[in-house]
CHARMM-style PDB file with segment names, atoms N, HN, CA, C and O in Angstrom:
ATOM      1  N   MET     1      -7.278  10.551  -1.452  1.00  0.00      PROA
ATOM      2  CA  MET     1      -8.644  10.076  -1.389  1.00  0.00      PROA
ATOM      3  C   MET     1      -9.411  10.452  -2.662  1.00  0.00      PROA
ATOM      4  O   MET     1     -10.180   9.651  -3.193  1.00  0.00      PROA
ATOM      5  N   VAL     2      -9.193  11.658  -3.133  1.00  0.00      PROA
ATOM      6  HN  VAL     2      -8.568  12.308  -2.701  1.00  0.00      PROA
ATOM      7  CA  VAL     2      -9.895  12.099  -4.344  1.00  0.00      PROA
ATOM      8  C   VAL     2      -9.465  11.258  -5.532  1.00  0.00      PROA
ATOM      9  O   VAL     2     -10.297  10.880  -6.357  1.00  0.00      PROA
ATOM     10  N   LEU     3      -8.178  10.962  -5.630  1.00  0.00      PROA
ATOM     11  HN  LEU     3      -7.502  11.269  -4.960  1.00  0.00      PROA
ATOM     12  CA  LEU     3      -7.688  10.153  -6.750  1.00  0.00      PROA
ATOM     13  C   LEU     3      -8.232   8.732  -6.694  1.00  0.00      PROA
ATOM     14  O   LEU     3      -8.423   8.103  -7.735  1.00  0.00      PROA
ATOM     15  N   ARG     4      -8.478   8.231  -5.517  1.00  0.00      PROA
ATOM     16  HN  ARG     4      -8.323   8.742  -4.672  1.00  0.00      PROA
ATOM     17  CA  ARG     4      -8.995   6.879  -5.352  1.00  0.00      PROA
ATOM     18  C   ARG     4     -10.423   6.764  -5.892  1.00  0.00      PROA
ATOM     19  O   ARG     4     -10.851   5.679  -6.285  1.00  0.00      PROA
ATOM     20  N   VAL     5     -11.140   7.847  -5.912  1.00  0.00      PROA
ATOM     21  HN  VAL     5     -10.793   8.729  -5.593  1.00  0.00      PROA
ATOM     22  CA  VAL     5     -12.501   7.871  -6.433  1.00  0.00      PROA
ATOM     23  C   VAL     5     -12.513   8.367  -7.882  1.00  0.00      PROA
ATOM     24  O   VAL     5     -13.263   7.849  -8.709  1.00  0.00      PROA
ATOM     25  N   PHE     6     -11.697   9.355  -8.183  1.00  0.00      PROA
ATOM     26  HN  PHE     6     -11.088   9.776  -7.510  1.00  0.00      PROA
ATOM     27  CA  PHE     6     -11.720   9.995  -9.496  1.00  0.00      PROA
ATOM     28  C   PHE     6     -11.185   9.086 -10.600  1.00  0.00      PROA
ATOM     29  O   PHE     6     -11.817   8.953 -11.648  1.00  0.00      PROA
ATOM     30  N   ILE     7     -10.043   8.466 -10.382  1.00  0.00      PROA
ATOM     31  HN  ILE     7      -9.530   8.574  -9.530  1.00  0.00      PROA
ATOM     32  CA  ILE     7      -9.403   7.648 -11.430  1.00  0.00      PROA
ATOM     33  C   ILE     7     -10.268   6.448 -11.819  1.00  0.00      PROA
ATOM     34  O   ILE     7     -10.487   6.238 -13.012  1.00  0.00      PROA
ATOM     35  N   PRO     8     -10.771   5.648 -10.870  1.00  0.00      PROA
ATOM     36  CA  PRO     8     -11.659   4.550 -11.302  1.00  0.00      PROA
ATOM     37  C   PRO     8     -12.928   5.039 -11.985  1.00  0.00      PROA
ATOM     38  O   PRO     8     -13.400   4.417 -12.936  1.00  0.00      PROA
ATOM     39  N   GLY     9     -13.480   6.139 -11.511  1.00  0.00      PROA
ATOM     40  HN  GLY     9     -13.097   6.645 -10.738  1.00  0.00      PROA
ATOM     41  CA  GLY     9     -14.672   6.696 -12.158  1.00  0.00      PROA
ATOM     42  C   GLY     9     -14.376   7.149 -13.576  1.00  0.00      PROA
ATOM     43  O   GLY     9     -15.188   6.945 -14.479  1.00  0.00      PROA
ATOM     44  N   LEU    10     -13.233   7.754 -13.773  1.00  0.00      PROA
ATOM     45  HN  LEU    10     -12.574   7.919 -13.040  1.00  0.00      PROA
ATOM     46  CA  LEU    10     -12.818   8.183 -15.105  1.00  0.00      PROA
ATOM     47  C   LEU    10     -12.614   6.981 -16.027  1.00  0.00      PROA
ATOM     48  O   LEU    10     -13.055   6.994 -17.176  1.00  0.00      PROA
ATOM     49  N   MET    11     -11.952   5.956 -15.528  1.00  0.00      PROA
ATOM     50  HN  MET    11     -11.593   5.945 -14.595  1.00  0.00      PROA
ATOM     51  CA  MET    11     -11.717   4.754 -16.336  1.00  0.00      PROA
ATOM     52  C   MET    11     -13.033   4.062 -16.686  1.00  0.00      PROA
ATOM     53  O   MET    11     -13.220   3.606 -17.815  1.00  0.00      PROA
ATOM     54  N   TYR    12     -13.934   3.986 -15.719  1.00  0.00      PROA
ATOM     55  HN  TYR    12     -13.782   4.356 -14.803  1.00  0.00      PROA
ATOM     56  CA  TYR    12     -15.245   3.387 -15.959  1.00  0.00      PROA
ATOM     57  C   TYR    12     -16.005   4.175 -17.029  1.00  0.00      PROA
ATOM     58  O   TYR    12     -16.565   3.592 -17.957  1.00  0.00      PROA
ATOM     59  N   GLY    13     -16.018   5.480 -16.894  1.00  0.00      PROA
ATOM     60  HN  GLY    13     -15.563   5.953 -16.140  1.00  0.00      PROA
ATOM     61  CA  GLY    13     -16.716   6.323 -17.855  1.00  0.00      PROA
ATOM     62  C   GLY    13     -16.136   6.218 -19.258  1.00  0.00      PROA
ATOM     63  O   GLY    13     -16.875   6.193 -20.242  1.00  0.00      PROA
ATOM     64  N   LEU    14     -14.812   6.158 -19.345  1.00  0.00      PROA
ATOM     65  HN  LEU    14     -14.211   6.178 -18.545  1.00  0.00      PROA
ATOM     66  CA  LEU    14     -14.173   6.047 -20.658  1.00  0.00      PROA
ATOM     67  C   LEU    14     -14.473   4.710 -21.321  1.00  0.00      PROA
ATOM     68  O   LEU    14     -14.781   4.667 -22.512  1.00  0.00      PROA
ATOM     69  N   THR    15     -14.389   3.624 -20.570  1.00  0.00      PROA
ATOM     70  HN  THR    15     -14.138   3.658 -19.603  1.00  0.00      PROA
ATOM     71  CA  THR    15     -14.615   2.310 -21.181  1.00  0.00      PROA
ATOM     72  C   THR    15     -16.071   2.142 -21.593  1.00  0.00      PROA
ATOM     73  O   THR    15     -16.354   1.643 -22.682  1.00  0.00      PROA
ATOM     74  N   ILE    16     -16.995   2.553 -20.733  1.00  0.00      PROA
ATOM     75  HN  ILE    16     -16.766   2.958 -19.848  1.00  0.00      PROA
ATOM     76  CA  ILE    16     -18.408   2.456 -21.095  1.00  0.00      PROA
ATOM     77  C   ILE    16     -18.717   3.394 -22.260  1.00  0.00      PROA
ATOM     78  O   ILE    16     -19.490   3.041 -23.150  1.00  0.00      PROA
ATOM     79  N   GLY    17     -18.126   4.572 -22.261  1.00  0.00      PROA
ATOM     80  HN  GLY    17     -17.497   4.859 -21.537  1.00  0.00      PROA
ATOM     81  CA  GLY    17     -18.345   5.525 -23.347  1.00  0.00      PROA
ATOM     82  C   GLY    17     -17.830   5.010 -24.675  1.00  0.00      PROA
ATOM     83  O   GLY    17     -18.499   5.150 -25.698  1.00  0.00      PROA
ATOM     84  N   ILE    18     -16.648   4.416 -24.669  1.00  0.00      PROA
ATOM     85  HN  ILE    18     -16.105   4.303 -23.837  1.00  0.00      PROA
ATOM     86  CA  ILE    18     -16.072   3.884 -25.903  1.00  0.00      PROA
ATOM     87  C   ILE    18     -16.921   2.739 -26.433  1.00  0.00      PROA
ATOM     88  O   ILE    18     -17.176   2.662 -27.635  1.00  0.00      PROA
ATOM     89  N   VAL    19     -17.363   1.848 -25.553  1.00  0.00      PROA
ATOM     90  HN  VAL    19     -17.156   1.910 -24.576  1.00  0.00      PROA
ATOM     91  CA  VAL    19     -18.204   0.726 -25.970  1.00  0.00      PROA
ATOM     92  C   VAL    19     -19.530   1.235 -26.521  1.00  0.00      PROA
ATOM     93  O   VAL    19     -20.019   0.711 -27.522  1.00  0.00      PROA
ATOM     94  N   ALA    20     -20.117   2.239 -25.893  1.00  0.00      PROA
ATOM     95  HN  ALA    20     -19.720   2.664 -25.080  1.00  0.00      PROA
ATOM     96  CA  ALA    20     -21.385   2.797 -26.369  1.00  0.00      PROA
ATOM     97  C   ALA    20     -21.217   3.444 -27.740  1.00  0.00      PROA
ATOM     98  O   ALA    20     -22.081   3.296 -28.605  1.00  0.00      PROA
ATOM     99  N   ILE    21     -20.127   4.150 -27.943  1.00  0.00      PROA
ATOM    100  HN  ILE    21     -19.425   4.271 -27.241  1.00  0.00      PROA
ATOM    101  CA  ILE    21     -19.877   4.793 -29.237  1.00  0.00      PROA
ATOM    102  C   ILE    21     -19.666   3.749 -30.331  1.00  0.00      PROA
ATOM    103  O   ILE    21     -20.197   3.891 -31.433  1.00  0.00      PROA
ATOM    104  N   ILE    22     -18.903   2.712 -30.037  1.00  0.00      PROA
ATOM    105  HN  ILE    22     -18.472   2.597 -29.141  1.00  0.00      PROA
ATOM    106  CA  ILE    22     -18.676   1.640 -31.011  1.00  0.00      PROA
ATOM    107  C   ILE    22     -19.990   0.963 -31.360  1.00  0.00      PROA
ATOM    108  O   ILE    22     -20.260   0.704 -32.533  1.00  0.00      PROA
ATOM    109  N   SER    23     -20.815   0.671 -30.352  1.00  0.00      PROA
ATOM    110  HN  SER    23     -20.595   0.881 -29.399  1.00  0.00      PROA
ATOM    111  CA  SER    23     -22.111   0.036 -30.600  1.00  0.00      PROA
ATOM    112  C   SER    23     -23.004   0.923 -31.452  1.00  0.00      PROA
ATOM    113  O   SER    23     -23.679   0.438 -32.360  1.00  0.00      PROA
ATOM    114  N   PHE    24     -23.012   2.222 -31.166  1.00  0.00      PROA
ATOM    115  HN  PHE    24     -22.464   2.616 -30.428  1.00  0.00      PROA
ATOM    116  CA  PHE    24     -23.823   3.158 -31.949  1.00  0.00      PROA
ATOM    117  C   PHE    24     -23.402   3.145 -33.416  1.00  0.00      PROA
ATOM    118  O   PHE    24     -24.250   3.064 -34.304  1.00  0.00      PROA
ATOM    119  N   PHE    25     -22.108   3.223 -33.671  1.00  0.00      PROA
ATOM    120  HN  PHE    25     -21.418   3.289 -32.950  1.00  0.00      PROA
ATOM    121  CA  PHE    25     -21.645   3.238 -35.052  1.00  0.00      PROA
ATOM    122  C   PHE    25     -21.887   1.905 -35.749  1.00  0.00      PROA
ATOM    123  O   PHE    25     -22.111   1.872 -36.959  1.00  0.00      PROA
ATOM    124  N   MET    26     -21.845   0.817 -35.004  1.00  0.00      PROA
ATOM    125  HN  MET    26     -21.663   0.845 -34.021  1.00  0.00      PROA
ATOM    126  CA  MET    26     -22.155  -0.476 -35.609  1.00  0.00      PROA
ATOM    127  C   MET    26     -23.609  -0.522 -36.063  1.00  0.00      PROA
ATOM    128  O   MET    26     -23.902  -1.024 -37.148  1.00  0.00      PROA
ATOM    129  N   VAL    27     -24.516  -0.007 -35.249  1.00  0.00      PROA
ATOM    130  HN  VAL    27     -24.277   0.401 -34.368  1.00  0.00      PROA
ATOM    131  CA  VAL    27     -25.933   0.003 -35.617  1.00  0.00      PROA
ATOM    132  C   VAL    27     -26.171   0.922 -36.810  1.00  0.00      PROA
ATOM    133  O   VAL    27     -26.976   0.604 -37.686  1.00  0.00      PROA
ATOM    134  N   VAL    28     -25.485   2.045 -36.849  1.00  0.00      PROA
ATOM    135  HN  VAL    28     -24.832   2.302 -36.137  1.00  0.00      PROA
ATOM    136  CA  VAL    28     -25.697   3.006 -37.926  1.00  0.00      PROA
ATOM    137  C   VAL    28     -25.135   2.497 -39.255  1.00  0.00      PROA
ATOM    138  O   VAL    28     -25.777   2.653 -40.294  1.00  0.00      PROA
ATOM    139  N   PHE    29     -23.959   1.900 -39.234  1.00  0.00      PROA
ATOM    140  HN  PHE    29     -23.437   1.774 -38.390  1.00  0.00      PROA
ATOM    141  CA  PHE    29     -23.274   1.591 -40.487  1.00  0.00      PROA
ATOM    142  C   PHE    29     -23.366   0.144 -40.949  1.00  0.00      PROA
ATOM    143  O   PHE    29     -23.078  -0.129 -42.114  1.00  0.00      PROA
ATOM    144  N   ARG    30     -23.751  -0.784 -40.102  1.00  0.00      PROA
ATOM    145  HN  ARG    30     -23.986  -0.562 -39.155  1.00  0.00      PROA
ATOM    146  CA  ARG    30     -23.881  -2.180 -40.538  1.00  0.00      PROA
ATOM    147  C   ARG    30     -25.211  -2.375 -41.243  1.00  0.00      PROA
ATOM    148  O   ARG    30     -26.216  -1.790 -40.841  1.00  0.00      PROA
ATOM    149  N   GLN    31     -25.229  -3.186 -42.283  1.00  0.00      PROA
ATOM    150  HN  GLN    31     -24.412  -3.661 -42.610  1.00  0.00      PROA
ATOM    151  CA  GLN    31     -26.466  -3.439 -43.010  1.00  0.00      PROA
ATOM    152  C   GLN    31     -27.460  -4.228 -42.175  1.00  0.00      PROA
ATOM    153  O   GLN    31     -28.666  -4.004 -42.272  1.00  0.00      PROA
ATOM    154  N   ASP    32     -26.966  -5.150 -41.354  1.00  0.00      PROA
ATOM    155  HN  ASP    32     -25.986  -5.332 -41.274  1.00  0.00      PROA
ATOM    156  CA  ASP    32     -27.877  -5.967 -40.552  1.00  0.00      PROA
ATOM    157  C   ASP    32     -28.251  -5.319 -39.222  1.00  0.00      PROA
ATOM    158  O   ASP    32     -29.010  -5.902 -38.448  1.00  0.00      PROA
ATOM    159  N   LYS    33     -27.725  -4.113 -38.941  1.00  0.00      PROA
ATOM    160  HN  LYS    33     -27.107  -3.640 -39.570  1.00  0.00      PROA
ATOM    161  CA  LYS    33     -28.064  -3.313 -37.755  1.00  0.00      PROA
ATOM    162  C   LYS    33     -27.781  -4.043 -36.439  1.00  0.00      PROA
ATOM    163  O   LYS    33     -28.486  -3.839 -35.451  1.00  0.00      PROA
ATOM    164  N   ARG    34     -26.745  -4.897 -36.429  1.00  0.00      PROA
ATOM    165  HN  ARG    34     -26.173  -5.062 -37.232  1.00  0.00      PROA
ATOM    166  CA  ARG    34     -26.385  -5.622 -35.208  1.00  0.00      PROA
ATOM    167  C   ARG    34     -25.320  -4.867 -34.444  1.00  0.00      PROA
ATOM    168  O   ARG    34     -24.369  -4.345 -35.026  1.00  0.00      PROA
ATOM    169  N   SER    35     -25.488  -4.816 -33.143  1.00  0.00      PROA
ATOM    170  HN  SER    35     -26.261  -5.240 -32.670  1.00  0.00      PROA
ATOM    171  CA  SER    35     -24.561  -4.126 -32.264  1.00  0.00      PROA
ATOM    172  C   SER    35     -23.694  -5.157 -31.535  1.00  0.00      PROA
ATOM    173  O   SER    35     -23.794  -6.356 -31.794  1.00  0.00      PROA
ATOM    174  N   LEU    36     -22.852  -4.683 -30.629  1.00  0.00      PROA
ATOM    175  HN  LEU    36     -22.771  -3.709 -30.418  1.00  0.00      PROA
ATOM    176  CA  LEU    36     -21.968  -5.589 -29.899  1.00  0.00      PROA
ATOM    177  C   LEU    36     -22.744  -6.624 -29.100  1.00  0.00      PROA
ATOM    178  O   LEU    36     -22.394  -7.804 -29.107  1.00  0.00      PROA
ATOM    179  N   HSD    37     -23.801  -6.190 -28.406  1.00  0.00      PROA
ATOM    180  HN  HSD    37     -24.085  -5.231 -28.400  1.00  0.00      PROA
ATOM    181  CA  HSD    37     -24.552  -7.155 -27.599  1.00  0.00      PROA
ATOM    182  C   HSD    37     -25.287  -8.163 -28.474  1.00  0.00      PROA
ATOM    183  O   HSD    37     -25.490  -9.302 -28.055  1.00  0.00      PROA
ATOM    184  N   ASP    38     -25.692  -7.765 -29.688  1.00  0.00      PROA
ATOM    185  HN  ASP    38     -25.527  -6.839 -30.028  1.00  0.00      PROA
ATOM    186  CA  ASP    38     -26.309  -8.712 -30.607  1.00  0.00      PROA
ATOM    187  C   ASP    38     -25.293  -9.756 -31.076  1.00  0.00      PROA
ATOM    188  O   ASP    38     -25.618 -10.938 -31.185  1.00  0.00      PROA
ATOM    189  N   LEU    39     -24.090  -9.323 -31.348  1.00  0.00      PROA
ATOM    190  HN  LEU    39     -23.826  -8.363 -31.260  1.00  0.00      PROA
ATOM    191  CA  LEU    39     -23.060 -10.265 -31.792  1.00  0.00      PROA
ATOM    192  C   LEU    39     -22.659 -11.220 -30.669  1.00  0.00      PROA
ATOM    193  O   LEU    39     -22.455 -12.410 -30.911  1.00  0.00      PROA
ATOM    194  N   MET    40     -22.545 -10.706 -29.444  1.00  0.00      PROA
ATOM    195  HN  MET    40     -22.711  -9.740 -29.248  1.00  0.00      PROA
ATOM    196  CA  MET    40     -22.163 -11.572 -28.320  1.00  0.00      PROA
ATOM    197  C   MET    40     -23.256 -12.580 -27.983  1.00  0.00      PROA
ATOM    198  O   MET    40     -22.957 -13.716 -27.617  1.00  0.00      PROA
ATOM    199  N   ALA    41     -24.515 -12.176 -28.104  1.00  0.00      PROA
ATOM    200  HN  ALA    41     -24.757 -11.253 -28.401  1.00  0.00      PROA
ATOM    201  CA  ALA    41     -25.628 -13.058 -27.755  1.00  0.00      PROA
ATOM    202  C   ALA    41     -26.120 -13.874 -28.944  1.00  0.00      PROA
ATOM    203  O   ALA    41     -27.030 -14.691 -28.801  1.00  0.00      PROA
ATOM    204  N   ALA    42     -25.531 -13.661 -30.102  1.00  0.00      PROA
ATOM    205  HN  ALA    42     -24.791 -12.998 -30.218  1.00  0.00      PROA
ATOM    206  CA  ALA    42     -25.904 -14.357 -31.339  1.00  0.00      PROA
ATOM    207  C   ALA    42     -27.374 -14.123 -31.673  1.00  0.00      PROA
ATOM    208  O   ALA    42     -28.082 -15.048 -32.071  1.00  0.00      PROA
ATOM    209  N   THR    43     -27.825 -12.888 -31.510  1.00  0.00      PROA
ATOM    210  HN  THR    43     -27.250 -12.137 -31.186  1.00  0.00      PROA
ATOM    211  CA  THR    43     -29.188 -12.510 -31.873  1.00  0.00      PROA
ATOM    212  C   THR    43     -29.147 -11.607 -33.095  1.00  0.00      PROA
ATOM    213  O   THR    43     -28.072 -11.197 -33.532  1.00  0.00      PROA
ATOM    214  N   TYR    44     -30.298 -11.299 -33.640  1.00  0.00      PROA
ATOM    215  HN  TYR    44     -31.171 -11.632 -33.285  1.00  0.00      PROA
ATOM    216  CA  TYR    44     -30.361 -10.441 -34.804  1.00  0.00      PROA
ATOM    217  C   TYR    44     -31.614  -9.577 -34.744  1.00  0.00      PROA
ATOM    218  O   TYR    44     -32.526  -9.836 -33.958  1.00  0.00      PROA
ATOM    219  N   VAL    45     -31.644  -8.563 -35.573  1.00  0.00      PROA
ATOM    220  HN  VAL    45     -30.904  -8.353 -36.212  1.00  0.00      PROA
ATOM    221  CA  VAL    45     -32.776  -7.658 -35.657  1.00  0.00      PROA
ATOM    222  C   VAL    45     -33.671  -8.125 -36.790  1.00  0.00      PROA
ATOM    223  O   VAL    45     -33.208  -8.340 -37.910  1.00  0.00      PROA
ATOM    224  N   LYS    46     -34.946  -8.279 -36.497  1.00  0.00      PROA
ATOM    225  HN  LYS    46     -35.322  -8.104 -35.587  1.00  0.00      PROA
ATOM    226  CA  LYS    46     -35.898  -8.719 -37.508  1.00  0.00      PROA
ATOM    227  C   LYS    46     -36.859  -7.577 -37.794  1.00  0.00      PROA
ATOM    228  O   LYS    46     -37.505  -7.067 -36.879  1.00  0.00      PROA
ATOM    229  N   ARG    47     -36.958  -7.175 -39.042  1.00  0.00      PROA
ATOM    230  HN  ARG    47     -36.433  -7.590 -39.785  1.00  0.00      PROA
ATOM    231  CA  ARG    47     -37.835  -6.089 -39.455  1.00  0.00      PROA
ATOM    232  C   ARG    47     -39.201  -6.656 -39.835  1.00  0.00      PROA
ATOM    233  O   ARG    47     -39.298  -7.632 -40.579  1.00  0.00      PROA
ATOM    234  N   LEU    48     -40.236  -6.038 -39.321  1.00  0.00      PROA
ATOM    235  HN  LEU    48     -40.157  -5.245 -38.717  1.00  0.00      PROA
ATOM    236  CA  LEU    48     -41.600  -6.409 -39.664  1.00  0.00      PROA
ATOM    237  C   LEU    48     -42.282  -5.219 -40.324  1.00  0.00      PROA
ATOM    238  O   LEU    48     -41.900  -4.071 -40.102  1.00  0.00      PROA
ATOM    239  N   ASN    49     -43.272  -5.497 -41.120  1.00  0.00      PROA
ATOM    240  HN  ASN    49     -43.582  -6.430 -41.301  1.00  0.00      PROA
ATOM    241  CA  ASN    49     -44.050  -4.419 -41.719  1.00  0.00      PROA
ATOM    242  C   ASN    49     -44.840  -3.725 -40.622  1.00  0.00      PROA
ATOM    243  O   ASN    49     -45.505  -4.379 -39.820  1.00  0.00      PROA
ATOM    244  N   SER    50     -44.768  -2.424 -40.587  1.00  0.00      PROA
ATOM    245  HN  SER    50     -44.227  -1.892 -41.239  1.00  0.00      PROA
ATOM    246  CA  SER    50     -45.478  -1.684 -39.561  1.00  0.00      PROA
ATOM    247  C   SER    50     -46.947  -1.528 -39.942  1.00  0.00      PROA
ATOM    248  O   SER    50     -47.307  -1.477 -41.117  1.00  0.00      PROA
ATOM    249  N   ILE    51     -47.772  -1.455 -38.915  1.00  0.00      PROA
ATOM    250  HN  ILE    51     -47.479  -1.497 -37.959  1.00  0.00      PROA
ATOM    251  CA  ILE    51     -49.201  -1.276 -39.113  1.00  0.00      PROA
ATOM    252  C   ILE    51     -49.556   0.126 -38.658  1.00  0.00      PROA
ATOM    253  O   ILE    51     -49.194   0.530 -37.554  1.00  0.00      PROA
ATOM    254  N   LYS    52     -50.255   0.865 -39.488  1.00  0.00      PROA
ATOM    255  HN  LYS    52     -50.550   0.537 -40.385  1.00  0.00      PROA
ATOM    256  CA  LYS    52     -50.654   2.221 -39.141  1.00  0.00      PROA
ATOM    257  C   LYS    52     -51.926   2.164 -38.307  1.00  0.00      PROA
ATOM    258  O   LYS    52     -52.907   1.528 -38.691  1.00  0.00      PROA
ATOM    259  N   VAL    53     -51.895   2.840 -37.156  1.00  0.00      PROA
ATOM    260  HN  VAL    53     -51.098   3.357 -36.844  1.00  0.00      PROA
ATOM    261  CA  VAL    53     -53.040   2.838 -36.251  1.00  0.00      PROA
ATOM    262  C   VAL    53     -53.528   4.267 -36.106  1.00  0.00      PROA
ATOM    263  O   VAL    53     -52.740   5.193 -35.910  1.00  0.00      PROA
ATOM    264  N   ASP    54     -54.833   4.432 -36.206  1.00  0.00      PROA
ATOM    265  HN  ASP    54     -55.473   3.680 -36.365  1.00  0.00      PROA
ATOM    266  CA  ASP    54     -55.435   5.743 -36.003  1.00  0.00      PROA
ATOM    267  C   ASP    54     -55.567   5.976 -34.501  1.00  0.00      PROA
ATOM    268  O   ASP    54     -56.356   5.310 -33.831  1.00  0.00      PROA
ATOM    269  N   SER    55     -54.801   6.911 -33.982  1.00  0.00      PROA
ATOM    270  HN  SER    55     -54.160   7.451 -34.526  1.00  0.00      PROA
ATOM    271  CA  SER    55     -54.755   7.117 -32.533  1.00  0.00      PROA
ATOM    272  C   SER    55     -56.060   7.691 -31.972  1.00  0.00      PROA
ATOM    273  O   SER    55     -56.302   7.589 -30.769  1.00  0.00      PROA
ATOM    274  N   SER    56     -56.897   8.284 -32.809  1.00  0.00      PROA
ATOM    275  HN  SER    56     -56.700   8.367 -33.786  1.00  0.00      PROA
ATOM    276  CA  SER    56     -58.160   8.840 -32.301  1.00  0.00      PROA
ATOM    277  C   SER    56     -59.149   7.738 -31.933  1.00  0.00      PROA
ATOM    278  O   SER    56     -60.088   7.978 -31.174  1.00  0.00      PROA
ATOM    279  N   LYS    57     -58.950   6.548 -32.457  1.00  0.00      PROA
ATOM    280  HN  LYS    57     -58.187   6.353 -33.073  1.00  0.00      PROA
ATOM    281  CA  LYS    57     -59.866   5.435 -32.170  1.00  0.00      PROA
ATOM    282  C   LYS    57     -59.404   4.584 -30.990  1.00  0.00      PROA
ATOM    283  O   LYS    57     -60.071   3.610 -30.638  1.00  0.00      PROA
ATOM    284  N   LEU    58     -58.283   4.931 -30.379  1.00  0.00      PROA
ATOM    285  HN  LEU    58     -57.742   5.722 -30.665  1.00  0.00      PROA
ATOM    286  CA  LEU    58     -57.769   4.145 -29.268  1.00  0.00      PROA
ATOM    287  C   LEU    58     -58.506   4.408 -27.966  1.00  0.00      PROA
ATOM    288  O   LEU    58     -58.569   3.531 -27.104  1.00  0.00      PROA
ATOM    289  N   ILE    59     -59.056   5.583 -27.812  1.00  0.00      PROA
ATOM    290  HN  ILE    59     -59.005   6.295 -28.512  1.00  0.00      PROA
ATOM    291  CA  ILE    59     -59.698   5.930 -26.535  1.00  0.00      PROA
ATOM    292  C   ILE    59     -61.187   5.733 -26.612  1.00  0.00      PROA
ATOM    293  OT1 ILE    59     -61.893   5.975 -25.634  1.00  0.00      PROA
TER     294      ILE     59
END
């Protein structure tokens, strides 16, 4: 019974972990910062100029 729960959980954790690690390294080392889900969905990351906001004037 323990093996019936442990082995699938271990396999699930390993596959999700490996995919997460690969995606992380793709974002870090690729120039276009695209990960696995970006490549599968044919999307891309678009950089915009950030606007500085004075947080004391928000309230």
